[in-house]
C-alpha positions in Angstrom: -83.5 -117.2 4.4 -82.8 -113.7 4.3 -79.4 -112.5 5.5 -79.6 -111.6 9.3 -77.4 -110.9 12.3 -76.9 -114.1 14.5 -74.9 -115.0 17.6 -71.7 -116.7 16.8 -70.2 -119.9 18.8 -66.8 -119.9 17.6 -65.2 -123.5 18.0 -61.9 -125.5 16.8 -64.5 -127.9 14.9 -66.7 -127.9 12.1 -70.1 -129.1 12.2 -71.8 -130.0 8.7 -75.3 -129.0 7.9 -77.2 -131.8 9.3 -75.1 -132.8 12.0 -74.9 -132.8 15.5 -72.6 -131.3 18.0 -73.0 -132.2 21.9 -71.8 -128.8 23.7 -71.0 -128.3 27.3 -71.8 -124.4 27.9 -70.2 -122.8 30.7 -68.7 -119.5 29.7 -71.4 -116.5 30.6 -71.5 -115.1 27.4 -72.7 -118.4 25.7 -75.1 -118.5 28.4 -76.5 -115.8 27.2 -76.5 -117.4 23.9 -78.8 -119.8 24.9 -80.9 -117.1 26.7 -81.3 -115.4 23.3 -81.7 -118.4 21.1 -83.3 -120.9 23.2 -84.8 -123.7 20.7 -86.2 -121.6 18.4 -83.9 -119.0 17.2 -80.6 -119.8 15.0 -76.9 -119.0 15.7 -74.0 -119.9 13.7 -70.8 -122.4 14.5 -67.9 -121.4 13.2 -64.0 -122.7 13.3 -61.9 -120.6 14.7 -58.7 -119.3 12.5 -56.8 -118.0 15.5 -57.4 -117.7 18.8 -59.0 -120.2 22.1 -62.5 -121.4 22.8 -62.4 -120.1 26.2 -61.4 -116.5 27.5 -60.3 -114.5 24.6 -62.2 -113.2 21.4 -61.2 -115.9 18.6 -60.6 -114.7 14.8 -62.7 -117.0 12.8 -63.6 -118.4 9.1 -66.1 -116.6 7.1 -68.2 -119.9 6.3 -69.9 -121.2 9.1 -73.3 -123.2 10.1 -76.7 -122.1 11.0 -77.7 -124.2 13.8 -80.5 -124.6 16.2 -80.3 -126.0 19.9 -82.1 -129.3 19.8 -81.4 -130.0 23.5 -80.4 -128.0 26.3 -80.4 -129.5 30.0 -78.8 -128.3 33.3 -75.9 -130.3 34.7 -75.0 -131.0 38.2 -71.9 -129.0 38.0 -73.6 -125.6 36.9 -72.8 -126.1 33.2 -75.0 -126.7 30.5 -75.3 -129.8 28.3 -76.9 -129.0 24.3 -76.9 -130.7 21.4 -76.6 -127.8 18.0 -78.2 -129.5 14.9 -76.3 -127.8 11.6 -79.2 -126.6 9.3 -77.4 -124.8 6.4 -74.1 -123.1 5.5 -73.8 -118.9 5.9 -71.4 -116.6 4.9 -70.5 -114.3 7.7 -69.5 -110.8 7.5 -69.7 -107.4 9.9 -68.8 -109.2 12.9 -68.9 -107.2 16.0 -68.4 -108.2 19.6 -70.0 -107.2 22.8 -68.8 -106.1 26.0 -69.1 -109.5 27.5 -67.1 -111.3 24.4 -70.3 -112.4 22.7 -69.8 -112.3 19.1 -72.3 -111.5 16.4 -72.1 -111.5 12.7 -74.2 -111.0 9.5 -75.2 -114.3 8.4 -75.9 -114.9 4.7 -76.8 -118.0 3.4 -74.9 -119.8 0.8 -76.6 -120.4 -2.5 -78.5 -123.9 -2.9 -76.2 -126.4 -4.3 -77.2 -128.3 -7.7 -78.5 -131.6 -6.8 -75.9 -134.6 -7.5 -78.0 -138.0 -7.2 -75.8 -140.5 -5.1 -73.5 -142.8 -7.3 -74.8 -146.0 -7.4 -71.8 -147.8 -5.6 -72.8 -145.6 -2.6 -76.5 -146.1 -2.4 -76.4 -148.8 -0.2 -74.2 -146.4 2.5 -76.6 -144.0 2.1 -79.8 -145.9 2.8 -77.8 -147.3 5.7 -77.6 -143.7 7.0 -81.2 -142.6 6.4 -82.2 -146.2 8.8 -80.3 -144.7 11.3 -82.0 -141.2 11.0 -79.7 -139.4 8.9 -81.1 -137.7 5.5 -79.2 -138.6 2.6 -80.9 -136.7 -0.3 -78.3 -136.4 -2.5 -74.1 -136.8 -2.9 -73.4 -133.4 -1.2 -75.1 -134.3 2.1 -73.8 -138.3 1.7 -70.0 -136.2 2.1 -70.8 -134.6 5.2 -72.7 -137.6 6.7 -69.5 -140.0 5.7 -66.9 -136.8 6.9 -68.9 -137.0 10.0 -67.2 -140.0 11.4 -63.7 -139.9 9.9 -60.8 -138.4 11.5 -60.3 -135.6 9.3 -58.0 -132.8 10.4 -59.4 -129.3 10.8 -58.9 -127.8 7.3 -59.8 -130.8 5.5 -63.4 -130.4 7.2 -63.5 -126.8 6.5 -62.7 -127.4 2.9 -65.7 -129.6 2.5 -67.8 -127.4 4.4 -67.0 -124.3 2.0 -67.1 -126.9 -0.9 -70.2 -125.5 -3.2 -70.1 -128.9 -5.7 -71.5 -132.0 -3.7 -70.0 -134.1 -6.2 -66.4 -132.5 -5.9 -67.1 -133.0 -1.7 -67.7 -136.5 -2.1 -64.7 -137.0 -4.5 -62.5 -135.8 -1.8 -64.2 -137.9 0.6 -63.5 -141.0 -1.5 -60.0 -139.9 -2.0 -59.4 -139.2 1.7 -60.7 -143.1 2.2 -58.6 -144.5 -0.5 -55.3 -142.9 0.5 -55.9 -144.2 4.4 -57.1 -148.1 3.7 -56.0 -149.1 7.2 -58.6 -146.7 8.9 -61.2 -149.3 8.2 -59.3 -151.7 10.3 -59.9 -150.0 13.3 
C-alpha cells in the first residue's frame, strides 16, 4: 500500500487494526467523509491530542489506523450509524483542513511487524477469540484484541498502537492485567 492522502476522523479514542468502532455521524464534514469514502475507500481514525471531537479542528497524534466503513445506516434522528473496521497502522503527515473543517493527511503505512507467535500460555485465549470471529495470527494482534476489552486510558492505548514490537505490546497488556487483578471480578 503506497502513501496516499486520506480523510481524517479525529476522535478521543484509539482504534486498533482488526478492531471495530461504532460511530454516530452527524456533522456535515463527516457526512462528506462518508460521501467520499462509502464502503470502498479508506479513511483514518486518529486520536485527538488537543481539541474536541465536535465543532473545532483538533490536533491529532501522528499514528492512526486506516479504516473502512463496514456498515452505514440512516437513523431516525437524521444521523448516520456506522461501523468502522480497522485495517492497518499509518503514520500521518502533511495535514490540511478544508473550509468545512474536514481534515486530510498523507497516510504512510507503517512497516510490517516481525511475526511473533502467540505464547503457549495464551493459545487458548487466542483460539477463543478466533472462534468469536477475531483474527489473531500472532502475539501483536492478540495484544490489541485483549486491549479492546480493557478499560485502558488513552495514552496507554496510543502507546499500544504505536508499539512496533508485537511481543512488547503483549507484555504491556500482561503487565496491565497483573497490576489490575481486581478487574477480573467485575
